[in-house]
PDBQT receptor file of N, H, CA, C and O in Angstrom, charges set to zero:
ATOM      1  N   UNK A   1    -113.107  91.717 120.358  1.00  0.00    +0.000 N 
ATOM      2  CA  UNK A   1    -111.669  91.020 120.830  1.00  0.00    +0.000 C 
ATOM      3  C   UNK A   1    -111.552  91.252 122.424  1.00  0.00    +0.000 C 
ATOM      4  O   UNK A   1    -112.002  92.227 123.025  1.00  0.00    +0.000 OA
ATOM      5  N   UNK A   2    -110.946  90.298 122.917  1.00  0.00    +0.000 N 
ATOM      6  H   UNK A   2    -110.580  89.506 122.429  1.00  0.00    +0.000 HD
ATOM      7  CA  UNK A   2    -110.526  89.937 124.433  1.00  0.00    +0.000 C 
ATOM      8  C   UNK A   2    -109.223  90.543 124.708  1.00  0.00    +0.000 C 
ATOM      9  O   UNK A   2    -108.281  90.156 124.015  1.00  0.00    +0.000 OA
ATOM     10  N   UNK A   3    -109.018  91.416 125.592  1.00  0.00    +0.000 N 
ATOM     11  H   UNK A   3    -109.782  91.730 126.155  1.00  0.00    +0.000 HD
ATOM     12  CA  UNK A   3    -107.675  91.894 125.980  1.00  0.00    +0.000 C 
ATOM     13  C   UNK A   3    -107.434  91.115 127.393  1.00  0.00    +0.000 C 
ATOM     14  O   UNK A   3    -108.145  91.452 128.340  1.00  0.00    +0.000 OA
ATOM     15  N   UNK A   4    -106.574  90.205 127.555  1.00  0.00    +0.000 N 
ATOM     16  H   UNK A   4    -105.997  89.931 126.785  1.00  0.00    +0.000 HD
ATOM     17  CA  UNK A   4    -106.273  89.577 128.840  1.00  0.00    +0.000 C 
ATOM     18  C   UNK A   4    -105.396  90.308 129.587  1.00  0.00    +0.000 C 
ATOM     19  O   UNK A   4    -104.703  91.201 129.098  1.00  0.00    +0.000 OA
ATOM     20  N   UNK A   5    -105.372  89.961 130.853  1.00  0.00    +0.000 N 
ATOM     21  H   UNK A   5    -105.934  89.236 131.250  1.00  0.00    +0.000 HD
ATOM     22  CA  UNK A   5    -104.321  90.477 131.965  1.00  0.00    +0.000 C 
ATOM     23  C   UNK A   5    -104.171  91.885 131.743  1.00  0.00    +0.000 C 
ATOM     24  O   UNK A   5    -103.033  92.326 131.906  1.00  0.00    +0.000 OA
ATOM     25  N   UNK A   6    -105.195  92.790 131.362  1.00  0.00    +0.000 N 
ATOM     26  H   UNK A   6    -106.119  92.431 131.230  1.00  0.00    +0.000 HD
ATOM     27  CA  UNK A   6    -104.933  94.437 131.595  1.00  0.00    +0.000 C 
ATOM     28  C   UNK A   6    -105.354  94.835 133.069  1.00  0.00    +0.000 C 
ATOM     29  O   UNK A   6    -106.143  94.347 133.878  1.00  0.00    +0.000 OA
ATOM     30  N   UNK A   7    -104.482  95.946 133.079  1.00  0.00    +0.000 N 
ATOM     31  H   UNK A   7    -103.841  96.343 132.421  1.00  0.00    +0.000 HD
ATOM     32  CA  UNK A   7    -104.689  96.599 134.482  1.00  0.00    +0.000 C 
ATOM     33  C   UNK A   7    -105.474  97.498 134.160  1.00  0.00    +0.000 C 
ATOM     34  O   UNK A   7    -105.084  98.343 133.354  1.00  0.00    +0.000 OA
ATOM     35  N   UNK A   8    -106.755  97.566 134.682  1.00  0.00    +0.000 N 
ATOM     36  H   UNK A   8    -107.073  96.880 135.336  1.00  0.00    +0.000 HD
ATOM     37  CA  UNK A   8    -107.794  98.798 134.757  1.00  0.00    +0.000 C 
ATOM     38  C   UNK A   8    -107.610  99.531 136.149  1.00  0.00    +0.000 C 
ATOM     39  O   UNK A   8    -107.316  99.083 137.257  1.00  0.00    +0.000 OA
ATOM     40  N   UNK A   9    -107.906 100.919 135.669  1.00  0.00    +0.000 N 
ATOM     41  H   UNK A   9    -108.145 101.283 134.768  1.00  0.00    +0.000 HD
ATOM     42  CA  UNK A   9    -107.966 101.933 137.008  1.00  0.00    +0.000 C 
ATOM     43  C   UNK A   9    -109.206 102.213 136.906  1.00  0.00    +0.000 C 
ATOM     44  O   UNK A   9    -109.741 102.414 135.816  1.00  0.00    +0.000 OA
ATOM     45  N   UNK A  10    -109.924 102.269 138.219  1.00  0.00    +0.000 N 
ATOM     46  H   UNK A  10    -109.490 102.105 139.105  1.00  0.00    +0.000 HD
ATOM     47  CA  UNK A  10    -111.113 103.170 138.349  1.00  0.00    +0.000 C 
ATOM     48  C   UNK A  10    -111.517 103.373 139.644  1.00  0.00    +0.000 C 
ATOM     49  O   UNK A  10    -110.859 102.770 140.493  1.00  0.00    +0.000 OA
ATOM     50  N   UNK A  11    -112.629 104.217 140.109  1.00  0.00    +0.000 N 
ATOM     51  H   UNK A  11    -113.163 104.707 139.420  1.00  0.00    +0.000 HD
ATOM     52  CA  UNK A  11    -112.928 104.564 141.517  1.00  0.00    +0.000 C 
ATOM     53  C   UNK A  11    -112.772 103.644 142.373  1.00  0.00    +0.000 C 
ATOM     54  O   UNK A  11    -112.873 104.080 143.520  1.00  0.00    +0.000 OA
ATOM     55  N   UNK A  12    -112.501 102.196 142.286  1.00  0.00    +0.000 N 
ATOM     56  H   UNK A  12    -112.419 101.842 141.354  1.00  0.00    +0.000 HD
ATOM     57  CA  UNK A  12    -111.996 101.141 143.149  1.00  0.00    +0.000 C 
ATOM     58  C   UNK A  12    -110.929 100.766 143.298  1.00  0.00    +0.000 C 
ATOM     59  O   UNK A  12    -110.620  99.871 144.084  1.00  0.00    +0.000 OA
ATOM     60  N   UNK A  13    -109.889 101.599 142.311  1.00  0.00    +0.000 N 
ATOM     61  H   UNK A  13    -110.140 102.326 141.672  1.00  0.00    +0.000 HD
ATOM     62  CA  UNK A  13    -108.390 101.379 142.438  1.00  0.00    +0.000 C 
ATOM     63  C   UNK A  13    -107.826 100.538 141.024  1.00  0.00    +0.000 C 
ATOM     64  O   UNK A  13    -108.374 100.628 139.925  1.00  0.00    +0.000 OA
ATOM     65  N   UNK A  14    -106.819  99.852 141.269  1.00  0.00    +0.000 N 
ATOM     66  H   UNK A  14    -106.374  99.779 142.161  1.00  0.00    +0.000 HD
ATOM     67  CA  UNK A  14    -106.353  99.115 140.057  1.00  0.00    +0.000 C 
ATOM     68  C   UNK A  14    -106.584  97.578 140.405  1.00  0.00    +0.000 C 
ATOM     69  O   UNK A  14    -106.604  96.960 141.469  1.00  0.00    +0.000 OA
ATOM     70  N   UNK A  15    -106.741  97.236 139.142  1.00  0.00    +0.000 N 
ATOM     71  H   UNK A  15    -106.725  97.739 138.278  1.00  0.00    +0.000 HD
ATOM     72  CA  UNK A  15    -107.073  95.592 139.336  1.00  0.00    +0.000 C 
ATOM     73  C   UNK A  15    -106.613  94.854 137.977  1.00  0.00    +0.000 C 
ATOM     74  O   UNK A  15    -106.789  95.465 136.923  1.00  0.00    +0.000 OA
ATOM     75  N   UNK A  16    -106.096  93.711 137.953  1.00  0.00    +0.000 N 
ATOM     76  H   UNK A  16    -105.953  93.215 138.810  1.00  0.00    +0.000 HD
ATOM     77  CA  UNK A  16    -105.899  92.872 136.947  1.00  0.00    +0.000 C 
ATOM     78  C   UNK A  16    -107.345  92.138 136.192  1.00  0.00    +0.000 C 
ATOM     79  O   UNK A  16    -108.095  91.489 136.922  1.00  0.00    +0.000 OA
ATOM     80  N   UNK A  17    -107.575  92.245 135.143  1.00  0.00    +0.000 N 
ATOM     81  H   UNK A  17    -106.966  92.773 134.550  1.00  0.00    +0.000 HD
ATOM     82  CA  UNK A  17    -108.689  91.805 134.690  1.00  0.00    +0.000 C 
ATOM     83  C   UNK A  17    -108.564  91.661 133.012  1.00  0.00    +0.000 C 
ATOM     84  O   UNK A  17    -107.632  92.070 132.321  1.00  0.00    +0.000 OA
ATOM     85  N   UNK A  18    -109.648  91.035 132.612  1.00  0.00    +0.000 N 
ATOM     86  H   UNK A  18    -110.405  90.702 133.173  1.00  0.00    +0.000 HD
ATOM     87  CA  UNK A  18    -109.764  90.874 130.892  1.00  0.00    +0.000 C 
ATOM     88  C   UNK A  18    -110.753  91.891 130.642  1.00  0.00    +0.000 C 
ATOM     89  O   UNK A  18    -111.525  92.239 131.535  1.00  0.00    +0.000 OA
ATOM     90  N   UNK A  19    -110.782  92.409 129.444  1.00  0.00    +0.000 N 
ATOM     91  H   UNK A  19    -110.155  92.127 128.718  1.00  0.00    +0.000 HD
ATOM     92  CA  UNK A  19    -111.537  93.573 128.805  1.00  0.00    +0.000 C 
ATOM     93  C   UNK A  19    -112.325  93.079 127.578  1.00  0.00    +0.000 C 
ATOM     94  O   UNK A  19    -111.488  92.765 126.732  1.00  0.00    +0.000 OA
ATOM     95  N   UNK A  20    -113.427  92.897 127.167  1.00  0.00    +0.000 N 
ATOM     96  H   UNK A  20    -114.107  93.152 127.854  1.00  0.00    +0.000 HD
ATOM     97  CA  UNK A  20    -113.952  92.966 126.070  1.00  0.00    +0.000 C 
ATOM     98  C   UNK A  20    -114.243  93.879 125.208  1.00  0.00    +0.000 C 
ATOM     99  O   UNK A  20    -115.152  94.625 125.571  1.00  0.00    +0.000 OA
ATOM    100  N   UNK A  21    -113.696  94.130 123.972  1.00  0.00    +0.000 N 
ATOM    101  H   UNK A  21    -112.957  93.524 123.677  1.00  0.00    +0.000 HD
ATOM    102  CA  UNK A  21    -114.119  95.296 123.267  1.00  0.00    +0.000 C 
ATOM    103  C   UNK A  21    -114.849  94.973 122.039  1.00  0.00    +0.000 C 
ATOM    104  O   UNK A  21    -114.209  94.263 121.264  1.00  0.00    +0.000 OA
ATOM    105  N   UNK A  22    -116.018  95.310 121.666  1.00  0.00    +0.000 N 
ATOM    106  H   UNK A  22    -116.538  95.887 122.296  1.00  0.00    +0.000 HD
ATOM    107  CA  UNK A  22    -116.812  95.337 120.628  1.00  0.00    +0.000 C 
ATOM    108  C   UNK A  22    -116.935  96.739 120.007  1.00  0.00    +0.000 C 
ATOM    109  O   UNK A  22    -117.193  97.745 120.669  1.00  0.00    +0.000 OA
ATOM    110  N   UNK A  23    -116.690  96.716 118.451  1.00  0.00    +0.000 N 
ATOM    111  H   UNK A  23    -116.480  95.900 117.914  1.00  0.00    +0.000 HD
ATOM    112  CA  UNK A  23    -116.691  97.803 117.569  1.00  0.00    +0.000 C 
ATOM    113  C   UNK A  23    -116.266  98.966 118.321  1.00  0.00    +0.000 C 
ATOM    114  O   UNK A  23    -116.943  99.995 118.346  1.00  0.00    +0.000 OA
ATOM    115  N   UNK A  24    -115.058  98.823 118.996  1.00  0.00    +0.000 N 
ATOM    116  H   UNK A  24    -114.509  97.987 118.976  1.00  0.00    +0.000 HD
ATOM    117  CA  UNK A  24    -114.344  99.704 119.685  1.00  0.00    +0.000 C 
ATOM    118  C   UNK A  24    -114.677 100.517 120.931  1.00  0.00    +0.000 C 
ATOM    119  O   UNK A  24    -114.224 101.622 121.227  1.00  0.00    +0.000 OA
ATOM    120  N   UNK A  25    -115.637  99.699 121.674  1.00  0.00    +0.000 N 
ATOM    121  H   UNK A  25    -116.005  98.801 121.433  1.00  0.00    +0.000 HD
ATOM    122  CA  UNK A  25    -116.532  99.886 122.905  1.00  0.00    +0.000 C 
ATOM    123  C   UNK A  25    -116.285  98.992 123.785  1.00  0.00    +0.000 C 
ATOM    124  O   UNK A  25    -116.505  97.861 123.354  1.00  0.00    +0.000 OA
ATOM    125  N   UNK A  26    -115.831  99.040 125.092  1.00  0.00    +0.000 N 
ATOM    126  H   UNK A  26    -115.652  99.959 125.442  1.00  0.00    +0.000 HD
ATOM    127  CA  UNK A  26    -115.637  98.119 126.150  1.00  0.00    +0.000 C 
ATOM    128  C   UNK A  26    -117.025  97.783 126.494  1.00  0.00    +0.000 C 
ATOM    129  O   UNK A  26    -117.795  98.602 126.995  1.00  0.00    +0.000 OA
ATOM    130  N   UNK A  27    -117.366  96.444 126.191  1.00  0.00    +0.000 N 
ATOM    131  H   UNK A  27    -116.741  95.778 125.784  1.00  0.00    +0.000 HD
ATOM    132  CA  UNK A  27    -118.686  96.057 126.605  1.00  0.00    +0.000 C 
ATOM    133  C   UNK A  27    -118.611  94.859 128.205  1.00  0.00    +0.000 C 
ATOM    134  O   UNK A  27    -119.550  94.331 128.800  1.00  0.00    +0.000 OA
ATOM    135  N   UNK A  28    -117.614  94.806 128.390  1.00  0.00    +0.000 N 
ATOM    136  H   UNK A  28    -116.850  95.236 127.907  1.00  0.00    +0.000 HD
ATOM    137  CA  UNK A  28    -117.132  93.614 129.537  1.00  0.00    +0.000 C 
ATOM    138  C   UNK A  28    -115.884  93.683 130.411  1.00  0.00    +0.000 C 
ATOM    139  O   UNK A  28    -114.803  93.825 129.840  1.00  0.00    +0.000 OA
ATOM    140  N   UNK A  29    -115.920  93.612 131.516  1.00  0.00    +0.000 N 
ATOM    141  H   UNK A  29    -116.798  93.497 131.980  1.00  0.00    +0.000 HD
ATOM    142  CA  UNK A  29    -114.786  93.719 132.203  1.00  0.00    +0.000 C 
ATOM    143  C   UNK A  29    -114.854  92.601 133.125  1.00  0.00    +0.000 C 
ATOM    144  O   UNK A  29    -116.014  92.584 133.537  1.00  0.00    +0.000 OA
ATOM    145  N   UNK A  30    -114.226  91.708 133.628  1.00  0.00    +0.000 N 
ATOM    146  H   UNK A  30    -113.284  91.721 133.293  1.00  0.00    +0.000 HD
ATOM    147  CA  UNK A  30    -114.142  90.384 134.002  1.00  0.00    +0.000 C 
ATOM    148  C   UNK A  30    -112.901  89.720 134.169  1.00  0.00    +0.000 C 
ATOM    149  O   UNK A  30    -111.815  90.271 133.988  1.00  0.00    +0.000 OA
ATOM    150  N   UNK A  31    -113.043  88.619 134.491  1.00  0.00    +0.000 N 
ATOM    151  H   UNK A  31    -113.925  88.171 134.639  1.00  0.00    +0.000 HD
ATOM    152  CA  UNK A  31    -111.784  87.604 134.764  1.00  0.00    +0.000 C 
ATOM    153  C   UNK A  31    -112.269  86.210 133.830  1.00  0.00    +0.000 C 
ATOM    154  O   UNK A  31    -113.447  85.854 133.792  1.00  0.00    +0.000 OA
ATOM    155  N   UNK A  32    -111.275  85.564 133.167  1.00  0.00    +0.000 N 
ATOM    156  H   UNK A  32    -110.318  85.853 133.199  1.00  0.00    +0.000 HD
ATOM    157  CA  UNK A  32    -111.525  84.494 132.127  1.00  0.00    +0.000 C 
ATOM    158  C   UNK A  32    -112.447  84.711 131.251  1.00  0.00    +0.000 C 
ATOM    159  O   UNK A  32    -113.229  83.807 130.957  1.00  0.00    +0.000 OA
ATOM    160  N   UNK A  33    -112.528  86.004 130.650  1.00  0.00    +0.000 N 
ATOM    161  H   UNK A  33    -111.893  86.739 130.889  1.00  0.00    +0.000 HD
ATOM    162  CA  UNK A  33    -113.468  85.987 129.297  1.00  0.00    +0.000 C 
ATOM    163  C   UNK A  33    -112.902  85.318 128.305  1.00  0.00    +0.000 C 
ATOM    164  O   UNK A  33    -111.675  85.325 128.214  1.00  0.00    +0.000 OA
ATOM    165  N   UNK A  34    -113.676  84.634 127.402  1.00  0.00    +0.000 N 
ATOM    166  H   UNK A  34    -114.673  84.628 127.476  1.00  0.00    +0.000 HD
ATOM    167  CA  UNK A  34    -113.382  84.004 126.051  1.00  0.00    +0.000 C 
ATOM    168  C   UNK A  34    -113.779  84.545 124.948  1.00  0.00    +0.000 C 
ATOM    169  O   UNK A  34    -114.747  85.298 125.054  1.00  0.00    +0.000 OA
ATOM    170  N   UNK A  35    -113.288  84.381 123.821  1.00  0.00    +0.000 N 
ATOM    171  H   UNK A  35    -112.502  83.770 123.735  1.00  0.00    +0.000 HD
ATOM    172  CA  UNK A  35    -113.604  84.817 122.515  1.00  0.00    +0.000 C 
ATOM    173  C   UNK A  35    -112.701  84.442 121.588  1.00  0.00    +0.000 C 
ATOM    174  O   UNK A  35    -111.764  83.734 121.957  1.00  0.00    +0.000 OA
ATOM    175  N   UNK A  36    -112.795  84.794 120.375  1.00  0.00    +0.000 N 
ATOM    176  H   UNK A  36    -113.556  85.369 120.075  1.00  0.00    +0.000 HD
ATOM    177  CA  UNK A  36    -112.043  84.264 119.310  1.00  0.00    +0.000 C 
ATOM    178  C   UNK A  36    -110.751  85.042 119.017  1.00  0.00    +0.000 C 
ATOM    179  O   UNK A  36    -109.814  84.496 118.435  1.00  0.00    +0.000 OA
ATOM    180  N   UNK A  37    -110.704  86.350 119.433  1.00  0.00    +0.000 N 
ATOM    181  H   UNK A  37    -111.465  86.794 119.907  1.00  0.00    +0.000 HD
ATOM    182  CA  UNK A  37    -109.779  87.222 118.818  1.00  0.00    +0.000 C 
ATOM    183  C   UNK A  37    -109.004  87.784 120.314  1.00  0.00    +0.000 C 
ATOM    184  O   UNK A  37    -109.398  88.853 120.779  1.00  0.00    +0.000 OA
ATOM    185  N   UNK A  38    -108.061  87.127 120.920  1.00  0.00    +0.000 N 
ATOM    186  H   UNK A  38    -107.740  86.259 120.542  1.00  0.00    +0.000 HD
ATOM    187  CA  UNK A  38    -107.567  87.463 122.119  1.00  0.00    +0.000 C 
ATOM    188  C   UNK A  38    -106.193  87.928 121.929  1.00  0.00    +0.000 C 
ATOM    189  O   UNK A  38    -105.359  87.572 121.098  1.00  0.00    +0.000 OA
ATOM    190  N   UNK A  39    -106.107  89.045 123.136  1.00  0.00    +0.000 N 
ATOM    191  H   UNK A  39    -106.785  89.335 123.812  1.00  0.00    +0.000 HD
ATOM    192  CA  UNK A  39    -104.781  90.017 122.841  1.00  0.00    +0.000 C 
ATOM    193  C   UNK A  39    -104.385  89.570 124.397  1.00  0.00    +0.000 C 
ATOM    194  O   UNK A  39    -105.229  89.603 125.293  1.00  0.00    +0.000 OA
ATOM    195  N   UNK A  40    -103.038  89.156 124.615  1.00  0.00    +0.000 N 
ATOM    196  H   UNK A  40    -102.353  89.129 123.888  1.00  0.00    +0.000 HD
ATOM    197  CA  UNK A  40    -102.539  89.433 125.968  1.00  0.00    +0.000 C 
ATOM    198  C   UNK A  40    -101.622  90.571 126.278  1.00  0.00    +0.000 C 
ATOM    199  O   UNK A  40    -100.475  90.699 125.851  1.00  0.00    +0.000 OA
ATOM    200  N   UNK A  41    -102.290  91.411 127.100  1.00  0.00    +0.000 N 
ATOM    201  H   UNK A  41    -103.222  91.307 127.446  1.00  0.00    +0.000 HD
ATOM    202  CA  UNK A  41    -101.858  92.674 127.424  1.00  0.00    +0.000 C 
ATOM    203  C   UNK A  41    -100.325  92.518 128.186  1.00  0.00    +0.000 C 
ATOM    204  O   UNK A  41     -99.440  93.370 128.099  1.00  0.00    +0.000 OA
ATOM    205  N   UNK A  42    -100.232  91.416 128.842  1.00  0.00    +0.000 N 
ATOM    206  H   UNK A  42    -100.950  90.724 128.912  1.00  0.00    +0.000 HD
ATOM    207  CA  UNK A  42     -99.150  91.332 129.888  1.00  0.00    +0.000 C 
ATOM    208  C   UNK A  42     -98.967  92.452 130.917  1.00  0.00    +0.000 C 
ATOM    209  O   UNK A  42     -97.895  92.877 131.349  1.00  0.00    +0.000 OA
ATOM    210  N   UNK A  43     -99.984  92.783 131.174  1.00  0.00    +0.000 N 
ATOM    211  H   UNK A  43    -100.855  92.438 130.823  1.00  0.00    +0.000 HD
ATOM    212  CA  UNK A  43    -100.122  93.770 132.578  1.00  0.00    +0.000 C 
ATOM    213  C   UNK A  43     -99.891  95.125 132.141  1.00  0.00    +0.000 C 
ATOM    214  O   UNK A  43     -99.367  95.918 132.924  1.00  0.00    +0.000 OA
ATOM    215  N   UNK A  44    -100.241  95.495 130.920  1.00  0.00    +0.000 N 
ATOM    216  H   UNK A  44    -100.666  94.851 130.284  1.00  0.00    +0.000 HD
ATOM    217  CA  UNK A  44    -100.139  96.482 130.452  1.00  0.00    +0.000 C 
ATOM    218  C   UNK A  44    -101.689  97.495 130.787  1.00  0.00    +0.000 C 
ATOM    219  O   UNK A  44    -102.787  97.025 131.083  1.00  0.00    +0.000 OA
ATOM    220  N   UNK A  45    -101.372  98.827 130.644  1.00  0.00    +0.000 N 
ATOM    221  H   UNK A  45    -100.479  99.209 130.404  1.00  0.00    +0.000 HD
ATOM    222  CA  UNK A  45    -102.711  99.680 130.950  1.00  0.00    +0.000 C 
ATOM    223  C   UNK A  45    -103.114 100.619 129.849  1.00  0.00    +0.000 C 
ATOM    224  O   UNK A  45    -102.731 101.767 129.624  1.00  0.00    +0.000 OA
ATOM    225  N   UNK A  46    -104.208  99.656 129.046  1.00  0.00    +0.000 N 
ATOM    226  H   UNK A  46    -104.518  98.723 129.229  1.00  0.00    +0.000 HD
ATOM    227  CA  UNK A  46    -104.783  99.915 127.911  1.00  0.00    +0.000 C 
ATOM    228  C   UNK A  46    -105.462 101.519 128.034  1.00  0.00    +0.000 C 
ATOM    229  O   UNK A  46    -106.164 101.812 129.002  1.00  0.00    +0.000 OA
ATOM    230  N   UNK A  47    -105.211 102.341 127.116  1.00  0.00    +0.000 N 
ATOM    231  H   UNK A  47    -104.641 102.103 126.330  1.00  0.00    +0.000 HD
ATOM    232  CA  UNK A  47    -105.971 103.838 127.147  1.00  0.00    +0.000 C 
ATOM    233  C   UNK A  47    -107.001 103.726 126.273  1.00  0.00    +0.000 C 
ATOM    234  O   UNK A  47    -106.733 102.939 125.365  1.00  0.00    +0.000 OA
ATOM    235  N   UNK A  48    -108.017 104.187 126.208  1.00  0.00    +0.000 N 
ATOM    236  H   UNK A  48    -108.234 104.826 126.946  1.00  0.00    +0.000 HD
ATOM    237  CA  UNK A  48    -109.230 104.547 125.219  1.00  0.00    +0.000 C 
ATOM    238  C   UNK A  48    -108.504 105.828 124.352  1.00  0.00    +0.000 C 
ATOM    239  O   UNK A  48    -107.931 106.725 124.971  1.00  0.00    +0.000 OA
ATOM    240  N   UNK A  49    -108.563 105.828 123.232  1.00  0.00    +0.000 N 
ATOM    241  H   UNK A  49    -109.028 105.099 122.729  1.00  0.00    +0.000 HD
ATOM    242  CA  UNK A  49    -108.347 106.747 122.237  1.00  0.00    +0.000 C 
ATOM    243  C   UNK A  49    -109.380 107.750 121.858  1.00  0.00    +0.000 C 
ATOM    244  O   UNK A  49    -110.381 107.351 121.263  1.00  0.00    +0.000 OA
ATOM    245  N   UNK A  50    -109.234 109.046 122.152  1.00  0.00    +0.000 N 
ATOM    246  H   UNK A  50    -108.421 109.369 122.635  1.00  0.00    +0.000 HD
ATOM    247  CA  UNK A  50    -110.095 110.075 121.569  1.00  0.00    +0.000 C 
ATOM    248  C   UNK A  50    -110.535 110.167 120.370  1.00  0.00    +0.000 C 
ATOM    249  O   UNK A  50    -109.764 110.059 119.416  1.00  0.00    +0.000 OA
ATOM    250  N   UNK A  51    -112.050 110.416 120.193  1.00  0.00    +0.000 N 
ATOM    251  H   UNK A  51    -112.676 110.504 120.967  1.00  0.00    +0.000 HD
ATOM    252  CA  UNK A  51    -112.340 110.093 118.822  1.00  0.00    +0.000 C 
ATOM    253  C   UNK A  51    -112.147 112.003 118.095  1.00  0.00    +0.000 C 
ATOM    254  O   UNK A  51    -112.678 113.020 118.540  1.00  0.00    +0.000 OA
ATOM    255  N   UNK A  52    -111.303 111.873 117.018  1.00  0.00    +0.000 N 
ATOM    256  H   UNK A  52    -110.871 111.047 116.656  1.00  0.00    +0.000 HD
ATOM    257  CA  UNK A  52    -110.543 113.201 116.576  1.00  0.00    +0.000 C 
ATOM    258  C   UNK A  52    -111.604 113.665 114.936  1.00  0.00    +0.000 C 
ATOM    259  O   UNK A  52    -111.477 113.105 113.847  1.00  0.00    +0.000 OA
ATOM    260  N   UNK A  53    -112.339 114.530 115.184  1.00  0.00    +0.000 N 
ATOM    261  H   UNK A  53    -112.443 114.985 116.068  1.00  0.00    +0.000 HD
ATOM    262  CA  UNK A  53    -113.197 114.688 113.889  1.00  0.00    +0.000 C 
ATOM    263  C   UNK A  53    -112.434 116.018 112.932  1.00  0.00    +0.000 C 
ATOM    264  O   UNK A  53    -112.916 116.354 111.850  1.00  0.00    +0.000 OA
TER     265      UNK A  53
């Protein structure tokens, strides 16, 4: 899955990027990522979900 136009916060600050997620794991962060399953985050801030056992 590709999440387009997401806001990512890290040690360098905030930036608008695309995020590739495979099997629930972020595998790539960049611009103009392509794939079959695309979701437009419309500048949302995605949060990872904690595993609950």
